[in-house]
N, C-alpha and C positions, 0 to 999 in steps of 0.2 A: 341271674341276680347275684350281685357281689356279696362277699362274705360279710362285710360290715352292714350292708342293707338287710341281709337276712338276720343278723344279730339284732338290728334295731327292731325288726318285726317280732322276733321271738322273745326278745328281752333276755337273752342269755348273759351269763356273767362275763366280766372282763378279765378273767384269769388267763386267757390265752393270747397269743400274739396277734391273731387276726382282729380281735376286738381292740387291741392297742392301736393298730393301724386305723381302725374305725374312728378312734378319737381324732386322729389327724384329719381324716376326711370329714367327719362331722363338724369339726371346728371350722373348716373351710366352708362347708355348707351353711353353717350358722352365720358366718360373715356374709355369705352370698345372700341369704334370705333376709338379712337385716336391711339390705338396700331397698328391695321393693317395698317392704313394710314402711320404711321411712318415707319413700316416695308417695305411697298411698296416704300416709298421714298428712303430707303436704297438700294433697289433692282433696282431702276430706273437707267437710263443711267446717266453718269457723267453730271453735269450741263453744260448748253450751255456756250461755251467759249466766253469771252469778245472780241468784234471785235476791241477793241482799240489797241491791240497788243503792240509791243515795241515802236511804233511810238509816243505814248503819253508821254508827259513830266512826269517825276516822280523824287522824291528825292531819292538819293542813300542812302543805309543803311551804317551806320558806326558802327562798333563793337568796344567796348572798348578793349584795350590791356589786354591780360590775365595776371593775377598776377603771379609773379615768384613762381615756386614751391619751397616749403620749405622742406628740407630733415628732416624727423623725426628721432630722436635718439632712439635706442632701450632702453627699461627700463633695468636697471641692477638689477638682482635678488640678494638679500642679502644672505650671506653664514651663515648657522646655526652655533651657538657658538660651538657645540661639534665637528664640522668638522674641520679638519686641512687642510690647503691649502699649497701647495708647490710652491715655485717660479719657474716659467717656463721661460727659457731664451727667449728673444724676437727674432723673426725671421724677416729677411728682406722680403719685398714684393716679391722679386724674388724667394727667397727660399720657400715662402709659396705657390707658384703656382706649380701645378704638371707639369711634362715635357709635351712638345707638343705631342699630339696624344694619351696621356694616360688619360683614363676617371677617374674622381674623385672617391674616395671610396664611397661605398654605404651609409655610414653614412653621407658623405659630400654632397651627391646629394640631391637637394631640393625635398621634398615630395609633391606629388600633394595634393591640397586642397580637403578635403572631399566634396563630392557632397551635395548640400543643399537638405534636404528632401522635397519632393513634398507636398505642402500644398494646400488643396482644399479650395476655398472660403466658409466661413460659410453660411449655409443655413438660410434664413430669418425665424424668429420665426413664428409659425402658428398663424393665427388671433384668438383672444379670442372668445370662443364660447358664444353665447348669453344665458342669464339666463332668467328664467321666472319672469317677472315683471307684475304689474297690467296693464290692458289695458290703452293705452294712455301714458304710461311711457316708454321712450326709454333708460334712463340711471338713475342710482342712485349713487350719489357721497357723501360718508360719511353720508348717510341717507337722503340727499336732492335729490328730484326727478327732472329730466329734462324731460319735457313732449313733446309729439309729436307736440302739438300746438306751443310750443316755437321753436322747430326745424323747423317747416314749416314756421313760421314767419321769422326766420333768412334766410332760403333758398330763400324766396320771396325777402327779402331785398337785399341780396348780389348776388343772381344768377337768380332772376326772369326774368330780361330783357334778359340775355344771353340765357336761356333756351327757352324763348318765341321766340326769333329770330331764334333759331335753329328749333323750330317747324314750324315757318313761312317758313323757307327755305325748310324744308321737304315737306310741303304742296305745295309749288311752283313746286318742282321737280316732285311730283306725278301728279299734274295737267298738267304740260307740257308733261310728258310721256303719260298720257291718251289722250291728244290732238293729239299726234303723233302716237297713236295706239300701244304703247309699254307696255309690261307687264313683270313681273318677274315670271317665271315658277318655279315649285318646283325643277327642275333640276338646274336652275340658282342659286337658294338659296342654294342647296346642294353644288354646286361647290364653291360658295362664302364662305360658312361656312367652308368647308375643306381648302380652301386657307387661310382663317383667322387662323384656327388652326395651319396650317403648318408654318405660319409666326409669330405666337404669341411669345412674349419674354420669352421663356423657354430654359433651357440648351440644347445644341446640343445633338442629340441622343435620345431625348425624343420621344417616339412612339406617333402615332396619337391617340391611345386609351387613353394614359396617358394625352395628351394635352386636349382631350375632358373632361376627368374627372376633371382635374385641373380647366378648365374653367367653368365647371358646378358648382364647389364649389364657384368660384368667382361670378358667376351670382347669386347663392343663397344668398351669403353674401350681395349683393346689391339689393336683393328683385326683381331681374329680371328673368322672366321665359324664357325658350327657345323660346316660341312663341313671346315674346317681343323682344328678341334678333334677331330672324329672321325677325321680322317686321322692325327693324332698318337696317338690311342688305339689305332688299328689296329696300330701298332708294338708297343704293350704287349701286345695280344692275341696277336700272333705270337710275341713273346718268351716269353710265358707258355706257349704251346703247345710251343715248342722246349724249354723247361726241363722241362716235364712228361714228356718222353721221356727225360730224363736222371736223374730223381728216382724212386726206388723205395723206399718205406718198408716194411720188413718187420714182421711181427707181433712178432718178437723185439725190435726197436727200440722198438715201442710198449710192450711189457711192461716193458722196462728203464726207460723214461721214467715209467711208472706206479709202479714200485718206488722210483725216485729221489724221487718226490714224496710218496708215501703209504706206502711199505713200512717194514719194521722198521729201526730206527736203533740204532747202537751208541755207548755212552759208552766211550771208549778213552783209555789213556795210551800214550805211545811214548818210546823212547830212540833217538836217531839218532847214529851215530858214523861215522867215515870208513873204517875198515878192518875186515876180518873178524876179525882177531885181537882187536881191542878188543871187538867185539860178543860173541865167544865167551867172553872173560874176564868180561864183565858178566853174561852169561847164567849162568855158573857161580855167581857171587855171588848172583844172584837165586834160583837153585835151592837154594842153601844157606840161604836165608831173609833175604837183604838186602832193605832197603826199596826198592821200585821208585821211590817218590817221591823219596827222597834221592839215589839214583843218577842219576835223570833231572836233578835240579837241579845236580849236580856234574859229570856226565860227558856229557850230551847236547849236541850241537852245534846243535840247533834252538832259536833264540832265542825263538820265539813260544811254545813249549810248555814250555821248560826252567823258567821261573820259576813255572809252575803244577805242577811235579812231573811234567811230561810230558803233562798232560791236554790233549786237543784242545779247542779253543774251542767247537766245535759237534759235536753227535752226527753220526756218519758214516752217510750213506745210500748205497745202491747207486748207482753212477754218479758219485760225488763223490770217490772215492779217487784218489791220485796215478796209479795204473795198476791193471790187473786183478790183478796179483800181490798188491798191497797189499790190495785188496778181498777177494780169495779167502782170504787168510790171516785177515783180520779176521773175516769172516762164518763161519769154521769154528771159531772159538774158543768155548769154554764159559765161563760166568761165573767170574771170578777166574783164568782160565787165562792163562799167559804163553807167548807164541809162541817158537819157535826163531828165531835170527837169519836174516834174509833180505835180499837186495840189491834196491834199486830205484834205477836211474839213478846208479850209482856210490856210493851211500850204503847203510849197513847199519842195519836197523831191528829193534827188539824191541817187541812190542805186549803190552798187558795189557787184557783186557776187564773192565770194571767194572759195566756195566749194559746191559740190552737194553730199548729202548723199543718198545712194541707198535705195529703198523701202524695207520694211520688208518682210520676206519670209512667207507671209500669203495669202491664196487664197480667193478671193472675194466670191466665191460660198460657202465657209465654214462658213462665218460669216454674210452673207447679211441678213438672216432672223432674226438673233439675233439683228443686228443693226436696222432693220426695227421696231422691237418691242420696242427697247429702244427709238427710235425717236418718236414713237407713244405715249409712256408713257410720254415723255417730252412734246409733243405737247398737250396731254390731260390736263396736269397740267395748261398750259397756257389757253387753251380753257375753262377749268372749271371756272376760275375767270370771263372770259368774258360772259359765259352763265349765271352764277348766277347774274351778274350785269344786264344783259338784262331782266332776269325774274323779278328782283326787280323793275326795272324802268317801266316796262309796267303793273305791277300788281297794283291793288287798295288794299292797306293794311291799315287797321284801327287798331290802337293800343289803347286799353283802359287802365284804371287805375287798379292797383292791389288792391284788397280788402283783408284786413287782415283776416285770418281764425278766426272763432268764438272761443271764450274762452272755455276751457273745465274744467269741475268740476272733482271731485274725480272719478276714474274709467274710465276716458275717455269720460264721458257723458257731453253734453253741460251744461254749468253752468246756474243755475236758475237766473232769473232777480233779481236785488237787491230789497230787501223788501222796501215797502213804509213806511217811518218813519215820514211823515207829520201828524200834528194833525187832528183828524177826523172833518169833517164838521158838525156843530151843526144842528139838525133837525129843520125844519121850524115850528114855533109855530102858531097854528091856531088862527085866530082872532086878530092877531097882527096888529098894525096900519101900513098902507102902508108907 
């Protein structure tokens, strides 16, 4: 195990040079690990829909009127001096048109525009290959050296706290996994590594072997060995196992997700007011035959639906209502029925069902496992933050001060201490008077 990996496990301070080099490697590893997590986020289920629905007030969007289109005049090509032009008698618009049913001449027919040639996006230039420089020199700019000691100092100044907190978090995950008897087997690491390669940001169609080779080059460029990389993946494996114990997706949750996506949908109108008395008065008027559309336009406080006579912008599906009370009332209405007033979060609603849209032709058995995995991935993201918060709260964490790395002399060797330039102390003269 490398020195930096050992430091990450034991949580030793960053006072020595090995831990400074660890910052370099940890930064590279952090950048590496950010890619698969981003890819997982893209593959995860669509984010949880807001429960506020259309019942929450919102400002309607107003688009500026489009500017009138101006007709561009074709440019007139000049006639060469040596050419002679003959006057052509003008034709009336009717004479210029061909008879009905007769196609125009081939020369008059518009020619199809040539297809644009396919252009591939330019490939990024390969990273510059490192050259041999004296030990301790990481770059040379117009003859001026940039030393590793200067680099480590900057890394500590700008990224030291971030990397230290990352190492603390990794130590907490490892400790909690060990306390629960969880380990990352070689098979677990192989699966996580292959999953990472499959989702790495490379062009579609890149084979697994090519992905591994590309990533090996990237690791080498960041001074990260495959052992270091798998050591980082081990933390992800352990975290995933910890979260799996906290996430339990029920059949009812999967069924509700299916209905939300493919179930029956309702076309609704609503009136929203602030008090029960207002709602009951409007309900009496509606029962007596008043227009729901007109009352919604003049009395409803919901700006988004008021201008449309209370009509919701989108049909309502299960799981997308402001809360379960709203959903329960809506899905128990018959066509044309007006609901009694009911309260949701301090506001009073009256609904009218105008249309029922049939469910989609999708079988629950065909998609239930897919939706179960997506719901689990969504729940894991929520549980991850809660787990890490708990680990930090119950842990005893002591953060020390960063110590600047020792200065280096030529060739990467520690600089010698400054010479003593003070005048020599005069020797004691024997027999001198006290």
